[in-house]
KEROVEX-824963 format. One record per residue (C-alpha): residue number from 1; x, y, z negated. Coordinates in pm, whole numbers, padded with zeros to 5 digits. Last residue first. Layout:
REM residues N
<node nr="NUM" c1="X" c2="Y" c3="Z"/>
...
This chain:
REM residues 137
<node nr="137" c1="-01145" c2="07459" c3="-07694"/>
<node nr="136" c1="-01238" c2="07747" c3="-07916"/>
<node nr="135" c1="-00978" c2="07998" c3="-08042"/>
<node nr="134" c1="-01111" c2="08293" c3="-08238"/>
<node nr="133" c1="-00878" c2="08243" c3="-08536"/>
<node nr="132" c1="-00590" c2="08191" c3="-08292"/>
<node nr="131" c1="-00631" c2="08551" c3="-08172"/>
<node nr="130" c1="-00510" c2="08671" c3="-08510"/>
<node nr="129" c1="-00186" c2="08482" c3="-08450"/>
<node nr="128" c1="-00132" c2="08667" c3="-08123"/>
<node nr="127" c1="-00197" c2="09005" c3="-08285"/>
<node nr="126" c1="00040" c2="08902" c3="-08564"/>
<node nr="125" c1="00315" c2="08840" c3="-08309"/>
<node nr="124" c1="00279" c2="09193" c3="-08170"/>
<node nr="123" c1="00271" c2="09342" c3="-08520"/>
<node nr="122" c1="00571" c2="09136" c3="-08632"/>
<node nr="121" c1="00775" c2="09264" c3="-08338"/>
<node nr="120" c1="00666" c2="09623" c3="-08397"/>
<node nr="119" c1="00751" c2="09596" c3="-08766"/>
<node nr="118" c1="01096" c2="09454" c3="-08685"/>
<node nr="117" c1="01157" c2="09737" c3="-08438"/>
<node nr="116" c1="01066" c2="09978" c3="-08718"/>
<node nr="115" c1="01408" c2="09887" c3="-08860"/>
<node nr="114" c1="01595" c2="10132" c3="-08634"/>
<node nr="113" c1="01360" c2="10371" c3="-08449"/>
<node nr="112" c1="01627" c2="10523" c3="-08225"/>
<node nr="111" c1="01744" c2="10212" c3="-08036"/>
<node nr="110" c1="01419" c2="10074" c3="-07893"/>
<node nr="109" c1="01467" c2="09712" c3="-07776"/>
<node nr="108" c1="01771" c2="09714" c3="-07842"/>
<node nr="107" c1="02071" c2="09876" c3="-08014"/>
<node nr="106" c1="01979" c2="09741" c3="-08360"/>
<node nr="105" c1="02252" c2="09475" c3="-08382"/>
<node nr="104" c1="02176" c2="09349" c3="-08031"/>
<node nr="103" c1="02113" c2="08999" c3="-08167"/>
<node nr="102" c1="01886" c2="09121" c3="-08448"/>
<node nr="101" c1="01669" c2="09347" c3="-08232"/>
<node nr="100" c1="01648" c2="09089" c3="-07955"/>
<node nr="99" c1="01535" c2="08823" c3="-08204"/>
<node nr="98" c1="01259" c2="09053" c3="-08333"/>
<node nr="97" c1="01130" c2="09139" c3="-07983"/>
<node nr="96" c1="01157" c2="08772" c3="-07872"/>
<node nr="95" c1="00937" c2="08665" c3="-08164"/>
<node nr="94" c1="00679" c2="08935" c3="-08091"/>
<node nr="93" c1="00679" c2="08841" c3="-07720"/>
<node nr="92" c1="00633" c2="08472" c3="-07813"/>
<node nr="91" c1="00324" c2="08538" c3="-08024"/>
<node nr="90" c1="00179" c2="08781" c3="-07771"/>
<node nr="89" c1="00240" c2="08542" c3="-07481"/>
<node nr="88" c1="00075" c2="08251" c3="-07663"/>
<node nr="87" c1="-00245" c2="08451" c3="-07725"/>
<node nr="86" c1="-00248" c2="08605" c3="-07376"/>
<node nr="85" c1="-00207" c2="08264" c3="-07211"/>
<node nr="84" c1="-00482" c2="08110" c3="-07428"/>
<node nr="83" c1="-00740" c2="08384" c3="-07373"/>
<node nr="82" c1="-00708" c2="08433" c3="-06994"/>
<node nr="81" c1="-00938" c2="08143" c3="-06902"/>
<node nr="80" c1="-01216" c2="08271" c3="-07124"/>
<node nr="79" c1="-01285" c2="08084" c3="-07442"/>
<node nr="78" c1="-01519" c2="07787" c3="-07456"/>
<node nr="77" c1="-01890" c2="07843" c3="-07502"/>
<node nr="76" c1="-02029" c2="07728" c3="-07831"/>
<node nr="75" c1="-02299" c2="07465" c3="-07838"/>
<node nr="74" c1="-02542" c2="07537" c3="-08115"/>
<node nr="73" c1="-02527" c2="07293" c3="-08405"/>
<node nr="72" c1="-02290" c2="07518" c3="-08598"/>
<node nr="71" c1="-02538" c2="07806" c3="-08596"/>
<node nr="70" c1="-02797" c2="07586" c3="-08758"/>
<node nr="69" c1="-03126" c2="07486" c3="-08607"/>
<node nr="68" c1="-03297" c2="07216" c3="-08807"/>
<node nr="67" c1="-03560" c2="07024" c3="-08618"/>
<node nr="66" c1="-03913" c2="07145" c3="-08683"/>
<node nr="65" c1="-04036" c2="07249" c3="-09020"/>
<node nr="64" c1="-04365" c2="07175" c3="-09185"/>
<node nr="63" c1="-04478" c2="07450" c3="-09418"/>
<node nr="62" c1="-04489" c2="07357" c3="-09784"/>
<node nr="61" c1="-04828" c2="07355" c3="-09950"/>
<node nr="60" c1="-04844" c2="07551" c3="-10271"/>
<node nr="59" c1="-04807" c2="07423" c3="-10622"/>
<node nr="58" c1="-04976" c2="07622" c3="-10893"/>
<node nr="57" c1="-04752" c2="07723" c3="-11178"/>
<node nr="56" c1="-04804" c2="07555" c3="-11512"/>
<node nr="55" c1="-04974" c2="07750" c3="-11791"/>
<node nr="54" c1="-04767" c2="07887" c3="-12083"/>
<node nr="53" c1="-04881" c2="07740" c3="-12412"/>
<node nr="52" c1="-05144" c2="07925" c3="-12616"/>
<node nr="51" c1="-05046" c2="08132" c3="-12913"/>
<node nr="50" c1="-04747" c2="08176" c3="-13142"/>
<node nr="49" c1="-04388" c2="08179" c3="-13032"/>
<node nr="48" c1="-04155" c2="08058" c3="-13306"/>
<node nr="47" c1="-04021" c2="08291" c3="-13572"/>
<node nr="46" c1="-03651" c2="08382" c3="-13549"/>
<node nr="45" c1="-03421" c2="08279" c3="-13827"/>
<node nr="44" c1="-03179" c2="08468" c3="-14044"/>
<node nr="43" c1="-03004" c2="08367" c3="-14366"/>
<node nr="42" c1="-02864" c2="08037" c3="-14243"/>
<node nr="41" c1="-02684" c2="07840" c3="-14511"/>
<node nr="40" c1="-02809" c2="07503" c3="-14394"/>
<node nr="39" c1="-03173" c2="07616" c3="-14442"/>
<node nr="38" c1="-03174" c2="07909" c3="-14685"/>
<node nr="37" c1="-03376" c2="08145" c3="-14460"/>
<node nr="36" c1="-03635" c2="07878" c3="-14391"/>
<node nr="35" c1="-03645" c2="07751" c3="-14034"/>
<node nr="34" c1="-03964" c2="07799" c3="-13836"/>
<node nr="33" c1="-03999" c2="07482" c3="-13639"/>
<node nr="32" c1="-03888" c2="07288" c3="-13335"/>
<node nr="31" c1="-03830" c2="06936" c3="-13446"/>
<node nr="30" c1="-03512" c2="06731" c3="-13463"/>
<node nr="29" c1="-03559" c2="06697" c3="-13844"/>
<node nr="28" c1="-03206" c2="06771" c3="-13967"/>
<node nr="27" c1="-03095" c2="06928" c3="-13638"/>
<node nr="26" c1="-03364" c2="07198" c3="-13663"/>
<node nr="25" c1="-03428" c2="07320" c3="-13313"/>
<node nr="24" c1="-03427" c2="07667" c3="-13155"/>
<node nr="23" c1="-03463" c2="07940" c3="-13414"/>
<node nr="22" c1="-03197" c2="08161" c3="-13255"/>
<node nr="21" c1="-03038" c2="08214" c3="-13593"/>
<node nr="20" c1="-03058" c2="07839" c3="-13645"/>
<node nr="19" c1="-02858" c2="07770" c3="-13331"/>
<node nr="18" c1="-02594" c2="08021" c3="-13444"/>
<node nr="17" c1="-02577" c2="07859" c3="-13789"/>
<node nr="16" c1="-02535" c2="07516" c3="-13631"/>
<node nr="15" c1="-02250" c2="07651" c3="-13417"/>
<node nr="14" c1="-02086" c2="07811" c3="-13723"/>
<node nr="13" c1="-02107" c2="07480" c3="-13911"/>
<node nr="12" c1="-01963" c2="07288" c3="-13616"/>
<node nr="11" c1="-01672" c2="07531" c3="-13588"/>
<node nr="10" c1="-01600" c2="07510" c3="-13962"/>
<node nr="9" c1="-01610" c2="07129" c3="-13947"/>
<node nr="8" c1="-01367" c2="07134" c3="-13655"/>
<node nr="7" c1="-01130" c2="07361" c3="-13849"/>
<node nr="6" c1="-01151" c2="07133" c3="-14155"/>
<node nr="5" c1="-01086" c2="06830" c3="-13935"/>
<node nr="4" c1="-00779" c2="06997" c3="-13782"/>
<node nr="3" c1="-00627" c2="07074" c3="-14121"/>
<node nr="2" c1="-00618" c2="07420" c3="-14268"/>
<node nr="1" c1="-00293" c2="07605" c3="-14337"/>
């Protein structure tokens, strides 16, 4: 079994070899150059780009902007008067539906659908909870 320092040395060597294959920078001289095929055990290297350097992009004038208008900065209208009572009523109605089903041992609210009463109660309550995501004061 290899020691931790031997494993780290192997990782460093493989990283150096990968950098050399890409032909990026020679760590021994810290210069960008064409690396010989035997440099630090690397058999492959990519030649550097030949020719003129890439010209800089022209800067263009930036348009002046007025005050920032974000959707959050707009004043939002409050909810309608009926929104809060309907939201609370739906949540409580769903809770009462489920409690009624359990207390009556399945005889109420609708006797022939058995456990679907729980789904109906949760659905009604969920509609009320979904309304809370649209609540604005």
